[in-house]
Backbone as a ProteinNet text record, in pm:
[ID]
protein_1_A
[PRIMARY]
MAIVPAPAVELFPANLVRKEIKDERLFLEMTLSIVKGRELSQVAQTFINYYMQNK
[TERTIARY]
84.8	0	88.9	47.9	121.9	24.4	62.1	-13	69.5	10.8	82.2	-0.9	56.7	-19.2	-32	-153.1	-176.5	-299.8	-294.8	-413.4	-529.1	-648.8	-768.8	-777.7	-719.5	-729	-620.2	-525.5	-416.1	-467.9	-424	-463.8	-365.5	-417.5	-335.7	-358.8	-259.4	-279.1	-398.6	-459	-579.7	-555.6	-431.6	-403.3	-380.4	-393	-381.2	-518.7	-541.5	-666.8	-641.3	-722.5	-705.8	-820.5	-788.5	-888	-850.4	-946.4	-922.2	-940.8	-847.9	-857	-900.8	-1016	-1065.3	-1059.1	-973.6	-957.7	-900	-970.7	-927	-794.8	-750.4	-622.3	-503.3	-528.8	-421	-395	-268.7	-231.7	-102.4	-71.2	47	131.3	257.9	351.2	468.6	498.1	607.5	725.6	844.8	966.4	1072.5	1146.5	1256.8	1381.7	1485.1	1609.9	1724.7	1814.3	1935.2	2054.1	2172.9	2295	2342.6	2356	2396.8	2539.3	2557.9	2689.9	2731.9	2647.2	2679.2	2601	2672.1	2607.6	2520.2	2402	2308.1	2332.8	2309.6	2316.3	2199	2207.3	2097.5	1969.2	1981.5	1864.1	1800.9	1883.3	1831.8	1764.1	1824.5	1765.9	1633.5	1627.1	1502.3	1394.2	1430.3	1334.1	1283.8	1373.8	1333.5	1239.2	1269.6	1180.8	1043.1	1037.5	910	835.8	906.1	847.9	786.8	859.8	812.4	690.3	679.5	565.8	442.8	462.9	351.6	321	367.4	340.7	205.4
-117.2	0	122.8	225.8	351.3	466.3	581.1	703.8	783	805	867.8	984.7	1105.1	1216	1196.7	1208.9	1192.2	1271.8	1332.2	1404.1	1307.8	1356.9	1273.7	1210.5	1271	1219.6	1117.3	1095.6	1001.8	858.9	787.3	648.5	555.9	449.4	351.1	214.1	126.1	-9.6	-77.1	-170.2	-237.8	-316.4	-357.3	-437.1	-351.7	-219.4	-131.2	-80.6	-72.4	-18.7	124	214.7	355.9	401.7	467.4	525.5	671.7	759.2	902.1	938.8	1018	1068.4	1213.8	1244.5	1382.6	1434.5	1532.8	1593	1732.7	1834.5	1972.2	2004.7	1919.1	1942.8	1895.7	1820.8	1770.1	1865.5	1881.2	1961.9	1906.2	1944.6	1896.5	2015.1	2009.7	2112	2040.9	2077.8	2013.6	2110.3	2058.2	2138.3	2063.8	2135.7	2078.5	2156	2086.3	2151.1	2099.5	2191.4	2152.6	2219.9	2165.9	2222	2336.2	2453.9	2572.4	2553.7	2588.5	2582.7	2445.3	2344.9	2209.9	2182.3	2135.3	2104.2	1979.9	1984.7	1873.2	1772.9	1646.1	1543.3	1562.5	1499.4	1508	1449.9	1340.9	1279.1	1376.3	1441.5	1537.4	1655.1	1705.3	1817.4	1777.8	1655.9	1606	1597.5	1549.1	1541.6	1680.4	1776.3	1912.8	1970	1947.5	1995.4	1932.9	1801.6	1732.5	1788.9	1803.5	1854.7	1992.8	2080.3	2218.2	2223	2130.1	2127.4	2065.9	1983.9	1908.1	1946.3	2059.4	2097.9	2158.2
0	0	0	-71.3	-76.9	-95.7	-44.9	-70.4	-170.3	-287.2	-397.3	-449.3	-453.6	-511.2	-661.6	-712.7	-855.6	-895.7	-1013.4	-1059.7	-1084.7	-1071.8	-1087.1	-1224.8	-1324.8	-1461.4	-1494.9	-1404.1	-1432.9	-1438.5	-1539.6	-1557.3	-1488	-1427	-1358.2	-1420.7	-1412.7	-1464.7	-1397.2	-1467.3	-1418.3	-1289.3	-1264.3	-1144.5	-1019.5	-1031.1	-914.6	-874.5	-744.5	-692.1	-647.3	-694.3	-661.5	-572.8	-463.5	-373.5	-351	-364.9	-346.1	-199	-147.5	-9.6	-19.2	37.8	38.6	181.3	201.5	334	314.4	359.2	338.9	407.5	498.7	566.4	483.7	378.9	294.4	178.6	144.5	29	-29	-150	-219.8	-261.7	-229.6	-274	-338.9	-462.4	-534.1	-542.4	-517.8	-521.5	-599.3	-680.2	-755.2	-718.1	-674.7	-633.7	-718.8	-755.3	-827	-759.9	-782	-723.1	-812.1	-753.7	-827.4	-881.6	-1007.9	-1068.5	-1118.6	-1102.2	-1149.7	-1277	-1380.2	-1506.5	-1490.5	-1549.5	-1540.2	-1652.2	-1622.1	-1725.4	-1820.2	-1936	-2032.8	-1974.6	-1898.4	-1835.4	-1735.6	-1654.1	-1555.8	-1626.2	-1732.7	-1805.7	-1869.8	-1922.8	-1981	-1874.6	-1755.4	-1645.9	-1607.5	-1595.7	-1559.4	-1665	-1791.8	-1898.7	-1885.6	-1861.4	-1842.7	-1722.4	-1612	-1486.4	-1507.6	-1574.9	-1595.1	-1687.4	-1781.3	-1872.7	-1808.4	-1705	-1646.1	-1501.8	-1456.7	-1317.8	-1301.8
[MASK]
+++++++++++++++++++++++++++++++++++++++++++++++++++++++

């Protein structure tokens, strides 16, 4: 069992059971941190591009 933040429209494989938790005390904050002055790998840069387009 896991609690995973996911948008309501996200599709999950048929073998997973999804239950929505509704509670006004819960919120989601996403943060992305990188090391200043360090060059990113191509994989890391691709992830950041994806993250920024889908936030």
